[in-house]
C-alpha positions as CSV (number, residue, x, y, z in Angstrom):
1,M,-28.6,-28.9,2.2
2,N,-25.7,-27.7,4.6
3,V,-22.8,-29.3,2.7
4,P,-20.1,-31.1,5.4
5,R,-17.3,-28.9,6.0
6,F,-13.9,-30.0,6.8
7,I,-11.0,-28.2,8.1
8,V,-8.0,-29.2,6.6
9,I,-5.3,-28.8,9.3
10,G,-1.7,-30.0,9.0
11,K,2.5,-28.9,9.5
12,E,4.0,-26.5,6.7
13,G,4.6,-28.2,3.4
14,V,2.9,-31.2,3.9
15,G,0.9,-31.5,1.0
16,K,-2.6,-29.8,2.0
17,S,-2.8,-27.6,-0.9
18,Q,-2.0,-30.4,-3.2
19,L,-4.9,-32.9,-1.8
20,I,-7.6,-30.4,-1.7
21,S,-6.6,-29.5,-5.5
22,S,-7.0,-33.4,-6.0
23,L,-10.2,-33.5,-4.4
24,T,-12.0,-31.2,-6.0
25,G,-10.7,-30.3,-8.8
26,K,-9.8,-26.8,-8.3
27,D,-6.1,-25.3,-7.9
28,A,-4.9,-24.8,-4.4
29,G,-4.9,-21.1,-4.1
30,G,-2.6,-18.9,-1.2
31,S,1.0,-17.3,-1.7
32,N,3.1,-19.8,-1.1
33,I,6.8,-20.5,0.8
34,R,7.6,-23.9,1.0
35,G,3.9,-25.0,-0.2
36,S,2.1,-23.3,2.9
37,T,-1.1,-21.2,2.5
38,I,-0.6,-18.0,4.4
39,S,-4.2,-17.3,5.0
40,S,-6.9,-19.9,4.8
41,E,-8.8,-20.7,2.0
42,S,-12.2,-22.2,0.8
43,Y,-13.2,-24.5,-1.9
44,S,-16.4,-26.2,-2.6
45,G,-16.1,-29.8,-4.1
46,N,-19.5,-32.0,-5.0
47,R,-19.4,-33.8,-1.5
48,F,-17.9,-31.5,0.6
49,D,-16.2,-28.4,1.2
50,F,-12.6,-27.9,2.6
51,V,-10.9,-25.1,4.7
52,D,-6.8,-24.9,3.7
53,T,-5.3,-23.4,6.6
54,P,-2.0,-21.9,6.9
55,G,0.9,-25.3,7.5
56,I,1.7,-25.4,11.1
57,V,5.2,-24.7,12.0
58,F,6.2,-26.6,15.0
59,D,6.3,-24.3,18.5
60,S,5.9,-21.0,16.6
61,D,4.3,-17.7,16.9
62,S,3.5,-16.9,13.3
63,E,0.3,-15.3,12.4
64,T,-0.4,-17.9,9.9
65,T,0.3,-20.7,12.7
66,R,-2.7,-19.0,14.9
67,I,-4.5,-18.4,11.9
68,A,-4.9,-22.6,11.2
69,I,-5.6,-23.0,15.3
70,A,-8.2,-20.7,15.3
71,S,-9.9,-22.3,12.4
72,M,-10.0,-25.3,14.4
73,Q,-12.6,-23.6,16.5
74,G,-16.7,-24.7,16.3
75,D,-17.7,-27.9,15.1
76,D,-16.3,-28.4,11.9
77,S,-14.9,-32.2,10.9
78,I,-10.6,-31.9,10.8
79,L,-8.8,-33.8,7.9
80,L,-5.5,-34.4,9.1
81,V,-2.7,-34.4,7.3
82,V,0.7,-36.0,8.3
83,R,3.7,-37.0,6.5
84,A,5.1,-40.6,6.1
85,T,9.1,-39.7,6.6
86,S,8.1,-38.0,10.0
87,M,4.5,-39.8,11.0
88,D,5.2,-40.3,14.9
89,E,6.3,-36.8,15.2
90,D,3.5,-35.2,13.7
91,L,1.2,-36.9,15.2
92,E,2.5,-36.4,18.7
93,Y,2.6,-33.0,18.0
94,L,-1.0,-32.3,16.2
95,S,-2.7,-34.7,18.5
96,S,-3.4,-32.6,21.2
97,L,-4.8,-29.8,18.7
98,V,-7.4,-32.1,17.6
99,K,-8.7,-33.4,20.6
100,A,-11.8,-34.6,21.0
101,K,-12.7,-33.4,17.2
102,K,-14.3,-35.6,14.5
103,G,-12.4,-36.0,11.3
104,A,-9.7,-38.1,9.6
105,I,-6.3,-38.7,9.2
106,I,-4.5,-38.3,6.0
107,V,-0.8,-39.5,5.4
108,T,1.2,-37.9,2.3
109,N,4.5,-38.9,1.1
110,W,3.4,-42.6,1.1
111,D,5.6,-43.2,-1.7
112,R,8.7,-42.6,0.1
113,V,8.4,-45.1,3.0
114,A,6.0,-47.4,0.8
115,N,6.3,-51.2,0.9
116,S,4.0,-54.4,3.0
117,K,5.4,-53.9,5.7
118,N,4.7,-50.5,6.5
119,A,1.4,-51.0,5.0
120,A,0.7,-53.3,7.8
121,I,1.4,-50.7,10.1
122,I,-1.0,-48.3,8.8
123,E,-3.6,-50.9,8.9
124,Q,-2.7,-51.2,13.0
125,L,-2.7,-48.0,13.4
126,E,-6.3,-47.5,12.1
127,R,-7.0,-50.4,14.6
128,D,-5.1,-48.9,17.6
129,L,-6.8,-45.0,17.1
130,G,-10.3,-46.6,16.0
131,M,-10.3,-44.3,13.0
132,P,-9.3,-44.5,9.3
133,V,-5.9,-43.5,8.5
134,I,-5.4,-43.4,4.5
135,A,-1.9,-43.7,3.1
136,L,-1.2,-41.8,-0.1
137,D,0.9,-39.3,-2.4
138,A,-0.8,-36.1,-3.0
139,R,0.6,-35.5,-6.1
140,R,-1.5,-38.8,-7.6
141,I,-4.0,-39.9,-5.9
142,T,-5.9,-42.4,-8.0
143,E,-9.7,-42.8,-8.2
144,F,-9.8,-45.9,-5.6
145,Q,-8.5,-44.0,-2.8
146,K,-10.6,-40.3,-3.8
147,S,-13.3,-42.8,-3.4
148,R,-12.2,-44.0,-0.2
149,I,-11.4,-40.5,1.4
150,G,-15.2,-39.5,0.4
151,K,-16.6,-42.7,1.8
152,T,-14.7,-42.3,5.3
153,L,-15.8,-38.0,5.2
154,E,-19.4,-39.5,5.0
155,S,-18.8,-40.6,8.9
156,P,-16.0,-39.1,10.5
157,R,-14.5,-40.7,14.0
158,T,-13.5,-39.3,16.9
159,F,-9.7,-38.7,17.5
160,S,-8.4,-40.5,20.2
161,N,-6.0,-39.5,22.7
162,K,-4.2,-43.0,22.1
163,T,-0.5,-42.8,21.3
164,F,1.2,-45.4,18.7
165,H,4.4,-45.5,17.5
166,T,4.5,-46.3,14.2
167,G,8.6,-46.3,13.6
168,I,8.3,-45.0,10.5
169,S,10.6,-42.5,9.5
170,L,13.2,-41.4,6.6
171,R,15.0,-38.6,6.5
172,P,16.6,-36.8,2.8
173,K,20.0,-37.2,2.4
174,S,22.3,-34.4,3.0
175,T,23.7,-32.0,0.3
176,V,26.4,-29.8,0.4
177,L,23.7,-26.9,1.7
178,E,24.4,-29.2,5.0
179,K,27.9,-28.3,4.9
180,R,28.7,-25.7,7.9
181,H,30.4,-23.1,6.1
182,M,30.2,-24.1,2.3
183,G,26.5,-24.4,2.7
184,I,26.1,-20.6,3.6
185,V,28.2,-19.7,0.3
186,I,26.1,-21.9,-1.6
187,G,22.5,-20.7,0.0
188,M,23.6,-17.4,-0.3
189,A,24.4,-17.8,-4.4
190,S,21.2,-19.9,-4.7
191,L,18.8,-16.8,-3.4
192,L,20.8,-14.3,-5.3
193,A,20.4,-16.3,-8.5
194,P,17.1,-16.0,-9.5
195,S,17.2,-12.0,-9.0
196,I,19.9,-12.2,-11.2
197,L,18.4,-14.1,-13.8
198,S,15.2,-12.6,-13.9
199,V,16.4,-9.3,-13.9
200,A,19.2,-9.7,-16.9
201,G,16.5,-12.2,-18.9
202,A,13.9,-9.1,-18.5
203,N,16.2,-6.4,-19.8
204,Y,17.2,-8.5,-22.6
205,F,13.6,-8.8,-23.3
206,A,12.8,-4.8,-22.6
207,G,15.9,-3.7,-24.9
208,L,14.1,-5.6,-27.5
209,V,10.6,-4.2,-26.8
210,H,10.9,-1.1,-25.4
211,P,12.2,0.8,-28.7
212,M,8.9,-0.7,-30.7
213,V,6.2,0.4,-28.1
214,A,8.0,3.5,-28.0
215,D,7.4,4.0,-31.7
216,L,3.9,2.7,-31.5
217,M,2.6,5.0,-29.0
218,A,4.1,8.3,-29.9
219,G,1.5,8.4,-33.1
220,P,-1.3,8.4,-30.2
221,V,0.7,10.6,-27.9
222,E,1.2,13.1,-30.3
223,R,-3.2,12.9,-31.6
224,L,-4.3,13.2,-28.6
225,E,-2.0,16.7,-27.7
226,A,-3.5,17.8,-30.8
227,L,-7.2,17.4,-30.3
228,P,-9.2,20.4,-28.7
229,L,-9.4,18.2,-25.2
230,P,-9.7,20.0,-21.7
231,P,-5.8,20.4,-21.1
232,L,-6.2,18.5,-17.6
233,L,-7.5,15.6,-19.7
234,T,-4.3,15.8,-22.1
235,Y,-1.9,15.8,-19.9
236,I,-3.3,12.4,-17.8
237,L,-3.7,11.0,-20.8
238,A,-0.6,12.2,-22.8
239,G,1.6,14.4,-20.4
240,E,5.2,13.2,-19.4
241,Y,3.3,11.3,-16.5
242,G,0.2,10.2,-18.2
243,L,-1.8,6.8,-18.8
244,L,-0.1,6.5,-22.8
245,S,3.0,8.0,-21.8
246,M,4.4,5.8,-18.8
247,G,2.0,2.9,-18.7
248,P,3.0,0.5,-21.6
249,F,6.3,0.6,-20.0
250,L,5.6,-0.7,-16.6
251,F,4.7,-3.5,-19.1
252,V,7.9,-3.6,-21.0
253,W,9.8,-3.3,-17.9
254,A,8.2,-4.6,-14.8
255,A,5.9,-7.4,-15.8
256,P,8.3,-9.5,-17.1
257,T,11.0,-9.1,-13.9
258,I,8.0,-10.5,-12.0
259,T,7.1,-13.0,-14.5
260,I,10.7,-14.2,-14.4
261,Y,11.6,-14.4,-11.4
262,S,8.0,-15.9,-9.8
263,L,8.6,-18.8,-11.4
264,L,12.0,-19.6,-10.9
265,L,10.9,-19.0,-7.0
266,G,8.1,-21.2,-8.3
267,V,11.0,-23.8,-9.0
268,Y,13.0,-23.4,-5.6
269,K,9.7,-23.8,-3.9
270,S,8.2,-27.2,-5.7
271,T,11.5,-28.6,-5.7
272,G,12.1,-28.0,-1.7
273,L,15.2,-26.3,-2.6
274,L,14.0,-22.8,-0.9
275,D,13.5,-24.7,2.2
276,R,17.2,-26.5,1.9
277,T,18.6,-22.8,1.0
278,S,16.5,-21.2,4.4
279,L,17.9,-23.8,7.0
280,A,22.0,-23.4,5.3
281,I,21.9,-19.9,5.7
282,H,20.3,-19.3,9.2
283,P,23.1,-20.1,11.3
284,L,25.1,-16.7,9.7
285,V,21.3,-14.3,9.3
286,R,20.1,-15.0,12.7
287,R,22.9,-12.8,14.1
288,I,20.7,-9.8,12.4
289,G,17.7,-10.5,13.7
290,V,15.8,-12.9,10.8
291,S,15.6,-16.4,10.2
292,G,16.7,-18.5,7.1
293,R,13.1,-18.5,6.1
294,D,12.5,-14.9,6.6
295,V,15.6,-14.4,4.3
296,T,13.7,-15.8,1.4
297,R,10.3,-13.3,2.1
298,I,12.8,-10.7,1.7
299,V,14.4,-12.5,-1.2
300,M,11.2,-12.4,-2.9
301,G,10.6,-8.6,-2.7
302,F,13.2,-8.4,-5.2
303,G,10.2,-9.7,-7.7
304,C,7.5,-7.5,-6.1
305,N,7.2,-6.6,-2.0
306,V,3.7,-6.3,-1.8
307,P,3.4,-10.8,-1.9
308,A,6.6,-10.3,0.1
309,V,5.0,-8.3,3.1
310,I,2.0,-10.8,3.0
311,S,4.3,-13.6,3.1
312,S,5.9,-12.3,5.7
313,R,2.6,-13.9,7.8
314,S,4.4,-17.1,8.4
315,C,7.4,-15.3,9.8
316,S,7.9,-15.7,13.8
317,G,6.4,-13.1,15.7
318,C,9.7,-12.2,17.1
319,S,11.1,-11.0,13.1
320,R,8.3,-10.2,11.1
321,G,9.0,-6.4,11.9
322,T,12.4,-7.3,10.9
323,T,11.6,-8.8,7.7
324,V,9.4,-6.5,6.9
325,S,11.4,-3.5,7.6
326,A,14.4,-5.3,5.3
327,I,11.8,-5.6,2.4
328,S,11.0,-2.3,2.3
329,F,14.2,-1.0,2.5
330,G,16.7,-3.8,1.1
331,S,14.5,-5.2,-1.4
332,A,14.7,-3.7,-4.4
333,C,11.6,-4.7,-6.5
334,S,11.1,-5.3,-10.4
335,Y,9.8,-1.6,-10.4
336,Q,12.9,-0.3,-9.1
337,F,15.3,-2.8,-10.3
338,G,14.5,-2.6,-14.3
339,A,14.3,1.6,-13.5
340,T,17.7,1.5,-11.7
341,I,19.3,-0.7,-15.0
342,A,17.9,1.5,-17.4
343,V,19.5,4.7,-15.6
344,L,22.8,2.8,-15.3
345,A,22.8,2.0,-18.7
346,A,21.7,5.6,-20.0
347,S,24.5,6.8,-17.6
348,G,27.1,4.1,-20.2
349,M,27.9,2.6,-17.0
350,P,25.6,-0.9,-16.6
351,W,28.8,-2.1,-14.1
352,L,27.6,0.0,-11.9
353,V,25.1,-2.2,-11.2
354,V,27.5,-4.3,-9.3
355,P,28.5,-1.9,-6.4
356,F,25.1,-0.8,-6.4
357,L,24.3,-4.6,-5.2
358,I,27.0,-5.0,-3.0
359,Y,26.1,-1.2,-1.1
360,L,22.4,-1.9,-0.8
361,A,22.7,-5.8,0.8
362,G,25.2,-4.3,2.9
363,T,23.6,-1.4,4.0
364,T,20.5,-3.7,4.3
365,V,21.8,-5.7,6.3
366,V,22.9,-3.0,8.5
367,Y,19.7,-1.9,9.1
368,S,17.9,-4.9,9.7
369,R,20.5,-5.1,12.9
370,L,20.1,-1.9,14.1
371,V,15.9,-2.3,14.1
372,S,15.7,-5.8,15.4
373,T,16.0,-6.0,19.0
374,R,18.8,-8.0,21.4
375,K,15.1,-9.3,22.7
376,N,14.0,-10.7,19.5
377,R,17.9,-11.8,18.1
378,S,17.6,-14.1,21.2
379,K,14.7,-16.2,20.5
380,L,16.2,-17.2,17.0
381,G,18.7,-19.4,18.5
382,M,16.9,-22.2,16.9
383,P,15.8,-22.4,13.0
384,V,12.4,-22.0,12.8
385,I,12.4,-24.7,9.8
386,D,11.2,-28.4,11.1
387,G,13.9,-30.0,9.8
388,Q,15.4,-30.8,6.2
389,V,12.8,-31.3,3.1
390,F,13.2,-33.8,0.5
391,F,14.3,-32.8,-3.3
392,E,11.0,-33.3,-5.7
393,R,11.5,-33.0,-9.3
394,P,10.5,-29.7,-10.5
395,T,6.7,-29.8,-13.0
396,F,4.6,-27.4,-14.4
397,S,2.1,-27.6,-12.3
398,S,3.6,-27.8,-9.2
399,T,5.9,-24.4,-10.5
400,W,2.8,-22.6,-11.6
401,R,0.8,-23.4,-8.4
402,E,4.1,-21.7,-6.5
403,S,4.1,-19.1,-8.9
404,R,0.1,-18.0,-10.0
405,Q,-0.2,-16.0,-6.8
406,S,2.9,-13.7,-7.0
407,I,2.2,-12.8,-10.6
408,T,-1.7,-12.2,-10.0
409,Q,-0.9,-10.3,-6.8
410,F,1.3,-7.8,-9.4
411,F,-2.1,-7.3,-11.6
412,R,-4.6,-7.0,-9.3
413,T,-2.7,-4.9,-6.7
414,A,0.5,-2.8,-8.0
415,L,-1.2,-2.1,-11.4
416,P,-4.1,-0.2,-10.2
417,V,-2.2,1.7,-7.6
418,F,0.3,2.6,-10.6
419,F,-2.2,3.9,-12.8
420,A,-3.6,5.6,-9.5
421,I,-0.7,7.5,-9.0
422,T,0.0,8.2,-12.6
423,L,-2.9,10.4,-12.4
424,V,-2.2,12.1,-9.2
425,A,1.5,12.9,-11.0
426,S,-0.1,14.5,-14.1
427,L,-2.4,16.4,-11.5
428,L,0.4,18.0,-10.0
429,N,2.1,18.5,-13.5
430,W,-0.3,20.3,-14.7
431,T,-0.9,22.4,-11.6
432,G,2.6,23.1,-11.7
433,V,3.0,21.6,-8.0
434,I,5.7,19.4,-9.3
435,A,8.0,22.3,-10.4
436,L,7.3,24.1,-7.1
437,L,8.6,21.0,-5.1
438,A,11.4,20.5,-7.6
439,G,12.3,23.4,-7.4
440,E,12.5,23.7,-3.4
441,L,14.0,20.3,-3.0
442,G,16.6,21.3,-5.1
443,L,18.5,23.1,-3.0
444,I,18.5,20.0,-0.8
445,M,20.2,18.0,-3.4
446,G,23.4,19.8,-2.8
447,L,24.0,17.5,0.3
448,F,23.9,14.4,-1.7
449,N,26.4,16.0,-4.2
450,L,23.6,15.9,-6.5
451,P,22.6,18.6,-9.3
452,G,18.8,20.0,-8.2
453,D,17.5,18.9,-11.3
454,S,17.9,15.1,-9.6
455,A,15.0,16.4,-7.3
456,L,11.9,15.5,-9.2
457,A,14.1,11.6,-9.7
458,V,14.3,11.1,-6.1
459,M,10.6,12.7,-5.4
460,F,9.3,10.2,-8.0
461,G,11.3,7.5,-7.0
462,S,10.7,7.7,-3.4
463,I,6.6,7.5,-4.3
464,R,7.0,5.2,-7.3
465,K,10.2,3.6,-7.6
466,D,9.8,3.4,-11.6
467,G,9.7,6.6,-11.1
468,L,13.6,7.5,-11.2
469,L,13.4,6.6,-14.3
470,L,13.8,10.5,-14.7
471,L,17.5,10.3,-13.9
472,A,18.2,8.7,-17.3
473,E,16.5,11.5,-19.5
474,P,19.0,12.8,-22.1
475,G,21.4,15.3,-20.7
476,M,20.8,14.1,-17.3
477,A,22.6,10.5,-16.8
478,D,25.3,11.2,-19.0
479,S,25.8,14.6,-16.8
480,L,26.6,12.9,-13.5
481,S,30.0,11.0,-12.4
482,A,29.5,7.1,-11.4
483,L,29.4,8.2,-8.0
484,Q,26.3,10.7,-8.4
485,V,24.7,7.8,-10.3
486,L,25.0,5.3,-7.5
487,T,24.4,8.3,-5.0
488,G,20.6,9.2,-6.9
489,V,19.5,5.4,-7.5
490,Y,20.2,4.5,-4.1
491,L,18.3,7.3,-2.7
492,A,15.6,7.3,-4.9
493,G,15.2,3.9,-4.1
494,T,15.8,3.7,-0.4
495,L,14.8,6.6,1.2
496,L,11.0,5.5,1.7
497,P,8.7,2.5,0.9
498,C,6.6,3.1,-2.6
499,I,3.0,3.8,-1.6
500,V,1.6,0.3,-2.8
501,T,4.3,-1.3,0.0
502,F,3.6,0.9,2.6
503,L,-0.3,0.5,2.3
504,T,0.1,-3.1,2.1
505,I,2.1,-3.1,5.5
506,V,-0.7,-0.5,7.1
507,R,-3.3,-3.3,6.2
508,E,-0.5,-6.4,7.3
509,M,0.9,-4.8,10.8
510,S,-0.9,-1.0,11.5
511,W,-0.4,2.3,11.0
512,K,1.7,2.9,13.9
513,F,4.1,0.3,12.5
514,A,4.1,1.6,9.0
515,V,4.7,5.3,10.4
516,R,7.7,4.4,12.5
517,M,8.9,2.4,9.9
518,A,9.0,4.6,7.4
519,A,10.5,7.5,9.7
520,K,13.4,4.6,10.8
521,Q,14.0,4.0,7.1
522,I,14.5,7.9,5.8
523,I,16.9,8.4,8.8
524,A,18.9,5.2,7.8
525,A,18.6,6.4,3.8
526,V,19.8,9.6,4.5
527,A,22.7,8.4,6.7
528,F,23.7,6.0,4.4
529,T,23.2,8.1,1.2
530,L,25.0,11.1,2.7
531,L,28.1,8.1,3.7
532,L,27.7,7.0,-0.1
533,A,28.1,10.3,-1.6
534,H,30.9,11.7,0.3
535,S,32.5,8.8,0.0
536,D,35.4,9.6,-1.8
537,K,36.4,12.7,0.5
538,L,36.3,10.6,3.1
539,W,38.8,7.8,1.4
540,N,41.0,10.9,0.6
541,A,40.7,12.2,4.3
542,F,41.6,8.4,5.3
543,L,44.4,8.3,3.0
544,Q,46.0,11.5,4.3
545,V,46.4,10.4,7.6
């Protein structure tokens, strides 16, 4: 017996995923920005199947909007979801997309406009359109409403061509984020706060746990080295880059950062703060070729580049390439940021994190402006966010729903590749290839005012961002000047996207785009690093002039 299937369609952030979760009793999937699923997700209920489509952004050519519209092809019925606070606008825009389809209409956010007068308007709307219109709060659906929805979906009606203006409209109150200049300042500070707090919290945790893990793993590593095992197997398990030598520290440094960051960003998303912040900073960032919404994806990369790149599907087609390039270049993921903090601490100059972040942010802005085109920047004259959203109170369930995908993506995608790279590194170390490469590359390091021994850290940091931890080895970090430490961590962190990020970009965009982007990134990273490495000489020359 075929179970009736409904394609759930609606604007971004209207509450489709929460509605399906309430109806099926299953968690809504998808990696979310402003509560929007970035790919179609199927959910099987007892009586109906639902396909949760990405939120539609008005007048957008984003990948997610194309996915949502493509999902409506065929004979499946449509569950059209509109927001009570902008019902007329939503119905007018979406009605043409569901023309001649069968289905029903759900009105969410009803708790914000519910009264007897508006209830009568909904009843009149039902009669005029000739189809059921069910108003509810998607977060708190009653059993009666579930029963009514079930009965309605058993006999879907054909969407009408008629138009009806309810006059129901409610706009959120303005805050400091809507102030012309102050909003930009507060917005940028709000976007940076999760990164700062997550790194501070995670590094405090790592500082407590790292010594214990090191002591715990020392015994097994020594015993493995003493066993009569084949040399290659010993390198793979307990060598300098072995699974037991490096693997546990991934969980100590990177996992806490991505977890804290994802939870904080989940609060931003579920409360509406992230979207209001995106609107606030749009007038500033559009000049570099991205929208305010795109910046939130770039900021996501400080947790993990993989979900950030995937989330770029909901970027406009004219800015997606620039957004992905900025993520690859300047989003210091939890691997890179954690390793950078460790290197700065080992050098005895943890305060260098401030100039590092300033230089990284500044060069990322310049790089983004250079890789964007004037034609694409001109298309960003208006925000691609459909109005302001209401602030919501954060709840554990909503925060976890918005955070879960980023956290699981880290463990499912990043970790397997990390272990694969560790395996390859151990093999290269065993064969002597690493020592050979380090010797050859050591000559190049002189161009960046770095010692030859730093070549290995730069090489591995370019492939796997936590590889720059090699700069923290005894005798290395404490022998470098402040400028050399900054130069080393910057070059290792920006020269290339890590393998995980690169392969994700290949899958999301194309091989051609990924290769071209990597080439541009190498050129930009080398130029910016040379400028940083010799900034003291340039400054002295300027003073003499």
